[in-house]
N, C-alpha and C positions, 0 to 999 in steps of 0.2 A: 428487387421489390423498392417501390420508391419509400414506402413506409416501415421500412426494416427498423429504424431505430424507435418509433411509436409501439411497433410490437413488442421489441427487445423490452421496454420499459413495462408495458401493459399488461402483457401476456402474463407474468407471473402474479401480477395483482389480480386480474380476473380468474386464474388458478387458485389463488389462496383463498377468494371468498368463495368458489364453487369447493375448495377444500372442506369448508364447515359442513358440507352434504355428504362426505365421504366417510364411510364407517371406519372404526379404529382398525380393523383386521386389512384395510386396504390401503391405510393412510399412507406406509411406506413405498409401497410400490407407485402411486400414485405422485408422491413426491419427488421420487427419482425419475418418473417419466418426465414430469413437468421440468425438473432442472435439466433434464436430458436435452428435451426440445429446445430449452434455452439455449443452452451450450452450442447445439447444431445450428441453431440461429446465429450465434454469435460468428461461428466457423464460416457459415455463408457471407456474413458482413466481412468477414477478411477475404474471402474467395472473390466477392465482388469488388474489393478494394484497389483502386489503383496506386500500386505503390511507389510510382513516381512522380504522383501528385503528392507535393508537400501542404497542399491546404486541405480547408476542411471540406469534405464529403458527406453526400446521403444527407443533405441539406434539408429540412422539413422548417417551414415558419408558417404561423397561423397567429394573428391578432388576438389578445385577450382582454387587454386595456389599452386599446389604442392612444388614447388621451394622455396616457402617461407612458405610452411606449415600450408595456409591458406585453411580450411575445411569448407564444410556445415556440421556441426557437431552438433547434438542435441540429448537430453536425460532429463528425468526428475527424480526426486527422492520426497522422502515425505515432502522435504522443499518446493519445486517448485510446486507439484501438486497441492495442493489446491489452490495457488496464481492462476493457470491458469484457475481454473474452477470458482473462483471469479470474474476474469476479465471479462469472458465469462457470467456468471451470470447479472453482472452489468453493460455490454453492453447491454443485452436483457432487463434488467429494465428500463435501461435510454430511450431505445427508445420505449419502451410501454408507459413510462410516459411523452415522448417527448410534450412540450408545445409549441414551438417555434411555431409563426405564417408565417413568412416570409421564404421563399428559405428552405423549409422543405426536400427537396430532396437533396440539398447540404449537408444540415446537416447529414442525414442519410449516404450519403454515406462518408461524414467524419468519422463518429463513427465507419464505418466498415474498413476506411484506419486505424485508431487509433487503433482498434483491433488487426489488423494484427501485428503494431508495438508492443504492451503490450505483447501478445503471443510470438513473437520472442524474446524479453528480456528474458522471465522466462524459455525457454526451449533451448537458445543457449549454447552450450559448446565449441564453439570456438570464441575466444575473439573479433577477428575482428569482425564475426558477430553479436556478443552481442551488441558492439559497434555500428554498424550500425542501428539496431533497436532502441535501445538507441536513438541516434541521430534522427531518423526518427519520433520517437514518440513526438517530438517537434512540429514537422510541423502540423499536424492535430489540437494539442491543441493550437495552435499559433493563428490558422485559426478561431476554434471555439470562442474563445475569443474575436480577434479582429473583427469577421463579425456579431456576435450575440450579443456581450456583453454590456455593461452598456454606460454611458457617457464617462467614462474615460477609455473605453475599449483597444484604442491604447496604450496609457501608460501601462495598466498592462500587456496586451499581451507581448509589448517589453520588458518590465524588466523581465517578466517571461524567454523569450527567452534568455535575454543577461546574466541573472544570472546562468540558468542552462548551456548554451552553454559555457561559461567561464569555468564553472567546468569542462565539459566534456572535455576542451582540455588540461586542466591540467593532467586529467586523463588519456588523451590518451597519454601523453608525458612517463607515467608510464608504460601503456601497451607496446609501442614501447621499452623503456629500458629493461623493463622485458623480452621482446621476444629476444633482444641482449644478455642479461645475461644466457639465455637459450641455445642460439646456441653456448656462447664462452664456456660452460660447457659442452655441450653434441657433439656438431660440426653440429647439424642440426636445421634447423628453424623448430617451432613451434609455432602456437596461440591457440592449444588445452590447454583447462583448466586443464583437467585431467593430461596432461603432466606437466604442470606447478606445479599441486601438489606436484611432485616429488623432486622440487627444495628444496636443504637445503640452504638458505640464510644467511650470516651473519648479525649480528643486524645492524651494521654501513649503509649496505644497505636497510635493512628491514625497519628502520627508516624511511628514505626518501622515499621510494615507498608507505608505509603506508600512509603517508600524501598525497601523490598524488592521490591515490584511495581514500582516505577520503574526500577530497576537494568534488570532484565529486559527491559521494553519500552523503554528507553532505547536499550541497546545494538542493539536490533533495528531503531530509526526508521531510522538510527542518529544520537545527538545528541552534540554535543561534550561531553567530550573521546575518546567512544568510536566516534567515525566513522572509524579509519584504517583499519578493515578493508573497509570499501566500495569506495574507489578500486581498492585492489588486487584485489579480487574481482570487480568489473566489467572491470579491464583485462585481467585473464586469462582470464575466463568466456567462453564463445562467445556468438553472437549472441542465441540462444534464452535463455541463461542468464541475461543482463543483462536480459533483455526481462520475465522471468520474475520475477526479483528485484526490480527497481525498480517493477515495475507492482503486484506482489502481496505478496511477502515483506516488504518493508519496511513495509506497511501492516499487519501483524500488531501491529507496536508502537505504532503511535498508534490502532489499534483497542483494544487492552488498555488504552490510558488511558481512552477514552470508556466500554469495558465494565465495567473494573473500578476503575481510581483514583478516578475522580469518584463515582461511585455507593456505593462501599465507604468510602471515605475525604473526604468533603467538607470536613470542618473542617481536614484537614492540605492537602488540594488547595488551599483558600482561602489557609492560611498560607504555602504556600510558592509562590503566585505568582509572585513577585517573581522568586527564584533560579530557578526554571524559565524564564522570560519572559527572562532574562538569557543563561541558557544557550542557549535558541533563537535569541535576536537575534545571539549570537555566531556561531552557526551559518549563519545567512544573510548575515552579511556576511563572515565570515571566508571561509566556502567559497566565498561569490562572488567574492571577490577571488583566491583561488586558482586559481577555473574560469578566470579572466580570462589568469591567468598560462600557463596551459597550452598547449602547442604540439599536443598528439593531441586529435583531435575526442572521442575515446570519454573520456578523461578529463574537457574539459571537461562532457559531461552529466553525467558521475558526479558531479564536483563540485556540478553545477546542481542535481542530484538531492538531495542534504543539504540545500541552501540552502532549496529549496522544501519540505521535511519540516519545516523550522523555522517556515514561515509553518501549516504545519498543526498544529504543536505549540503556537503562539501561539492560534489560534482554538480549540482543546480547552480551553485553560485560561484563557479568557475567561470560562468558568463561565457561560454565557447561551446562550439559543438562538441568537442570529445566531451566535457564534463556532463553537459547536459544530456546527451546522448547516451552517456554512463549511467548516469543518475535513473534516467526513464527504465533502462534494462535493468538497474539494479532493484528498482522496484518491483520490477517482473520476479527477478533471482530471489529476491528477499521473500516475495509472496510465495512461490512456491515452496521454498526451502521451510522458511518458517512454518508455514502451514503443515509439512508433512512432519516436522520435529514434534510439534504440540500434538498431532495425530498419534505420533509413536509414544510420546509421555501419555495419552490418554490410553493407549492398548495397554501399558504396563499398569495403569493406575486400575484399570477394569478387572484386572487379574488379581491385583494384591491390596489394591486399595490403600496404596500409600505411594508418595514420589519421592521418598528420601532415599538419596544413593545408599546410604547406610544399609539398608534392608535389602539390598542387590548384591551383586558381584557373581562374576562366572556366566552369565546370563549368555554368553556368546554359545556356552555348550549346550545349555537348555533350549535356547531358542534362537536357532542359527540364522534363521530367515530373517527374524526381527535384527537380529544384532548387524546382518548385511547392510540393510536397508538403511538402519541408525548410521552405520560408517559411511555409507556413501552420503549422506543427507550431512554428515560433521564435515567430509571433506568439501562440500559445495557451501556449507556455511564460513569454512576458513579460507576460501576462495582459492582452493587447488586449480590449477591449469587443466584445462580439458572438462571443466564441469562449469556450470551455471554460473556461479557464485562469482569465477574469476572475471569474466567479460565485463560487467557493469563495476566493479570495484576496481579494476585496472583502468577503464576509460575514466572512472569519475577521479581517481587521483592523478592521473596523468594530463588530465584537463586543469585541476587546481595547480598543478606543479609551475602550469605558466605562467599563474598568478603570484603564488609565494611558494619556491623550492621547502623552506626551512617547516612552513606549517604543513607540507604534504607530507614531509619525513613523520612529524608527528601524528598526522593522521592516519599514517601507513602502519601505525602501532596496531591499529586495528586487527592485522593479519596475525602478528605475535600473538597478542593478547586474547584474540578468537580462538588460535590454536591451544592457547594454555588452558582457558576454562573448557573449550569442546573435549580436549583430550582428557582432561583430569574426568570429565564425566564418561567417558569410554573406558577409562582405567578401572574407576571404582563401580561401574555398573555390569560392565560385559566381561572384564577379566579378572583375572586370580581366579582363586580355588572356588569350586561352587560347594560350599560348606554346609549350605542351608537346605533341609530335606525338602521343604515347601519349594524353593525355587527350583529344583530338580524336577518337579512335576508341573512346572507352569508350563501351558498349551503355547506351543508358535503360533504364528499369525494363522488365522482362518481365512476361508475364502472372500468373507465381505472384507475384510483388513486388506487382502492384496488388492483386491479390485479396486480399492481407493489409494492404495499407495503406489502400486506398479505405474500408474500412469505419469505421475509426479517424479520417479524414478528416471523413466523414459525421457521426459524433459529435461531433467539434471543434466544427462548425459548427450543428449541430441543439441539442445542450445550451448552446452558448452563446446561440442567439437564443433557445429556448424550453426552458428548464428544469424549468419546473412539473412534469411527470409524474416526475420522479428527485427534484427537490428537496422536494415537497410531503411525501411520507412521511417523509423523512428529517426535515422540520422538525417533524412529528408526534411521532415517537419523541425528538427532541431536546427538546421541550416538556414529555414526559412525565419523562424525565431529569432536568431541570432542577427540576421540581415535587418529584419524589422526593429530589433533594440539598437541596432547601429544607427538606423536610418533616424530614429526618435532621440537619440542621445543630443543632449546640448553641451556638457562640461565636457572640455577637453579631455580629463581624464577618463570620462566614460567611453568617448570614443576611441581614443587611443587604447585600451582595454578590451573593448568588445573588436575592433578590427584588427589588432594583432593577432589575437587569438583565432580570429577566424582566417586571416590570409596566411597564417602557418599551416594550419589544416588543408587548404586549397594548394599552399605549396607542395605539400607531401603527395 
């Protein structure tokens, strides 16, 4: 299908509009059907994808405002393909496991609108189109938190919106300035990302543009010290909101680093490896320690999410194939594992209406299926070999080891600290004596919950044991990205770092 990317974007949009005419009794079946069809379309995209081709595929281009070079321009490569598939999968999982009791119809319609924005961000090759989808994604999530969240939902939703919108405005200034630079250089207007890749910018210009884009992406990740919106958003959001937020929306920031920051500003990216790495290490260690101190299970997962995103940033700014491929794979791993953990927290909250670990204990005896899946996801979260969490984390750290062994050792504490706070959750929630009569009678996972969780368990094991089908296309596109960065790099330091990293990989 030559227009499959357009179908992926606009099928949920059309379905959401028609969803207003569906009655409340049928809306769940309708939502699951639409999300399942969208997921199957994304699998068809993968089946039709040429894994040996590192460049953009399924390209669609249509003039929108030709006088300013604004086009409807879409495409995917190995870096974006699997993030698109993960977006469709987690939307489907979220709708299947949906547990909100009030206004279910509007929730499902909102999730479909959000899916439109998520897919649009990851397949847009026109920067204005990318920015429009980027901003549009704020509205459904703002509504999800504000309408279905907890007692502090308005504060959490407004903080989420202000932080991310402020960063987006700074990024917009960088986008417009870069378009002006392209016009000054070539004499034509263009917002095509592939056109911008041809620009060779002086370092004096790169450094300012790097930070303009960095701010927008860093807030979305979120990086320290902009991370404070995320625990509130997770804490107040309904379960499905936390699932989509952790699994997909955070990846918009890390994806932006790979798609924009590295290829557009290679010299600046190399020059600022140290400060970016220090910020990422603070994310990893500080938020892991905060996670250990939490008494609320959901807050533990929320802070652990920030810590794991720090590993993704470390891998991205390794500036080599291992690191970049590892960071992209870790985006998928984090999305699947954190999404599953938030689902599991939602399961226990629906039963007991509390997320405090002190209210549980011994659940492994009363809810064995729930406990088993939680343990599997915990092991994946801490990077146990033969789980999906190990592959991306190992490659990210191995890639950055070539840049700075000392800083990599500090970043590697994520494994130890992650094990500490996640094992604490397991100990206090699942093991020990089952003393509470209420906990003895808690029902185990039902059919709907198992349907949502078992596919994620299968992915955790399959991609941990045999990651090649996913890792190979990512690796090919990462090689092409590193090659482009090396070709564009002007400073001797940048050429040395990018070239040495690449040549060591090839030598192996």
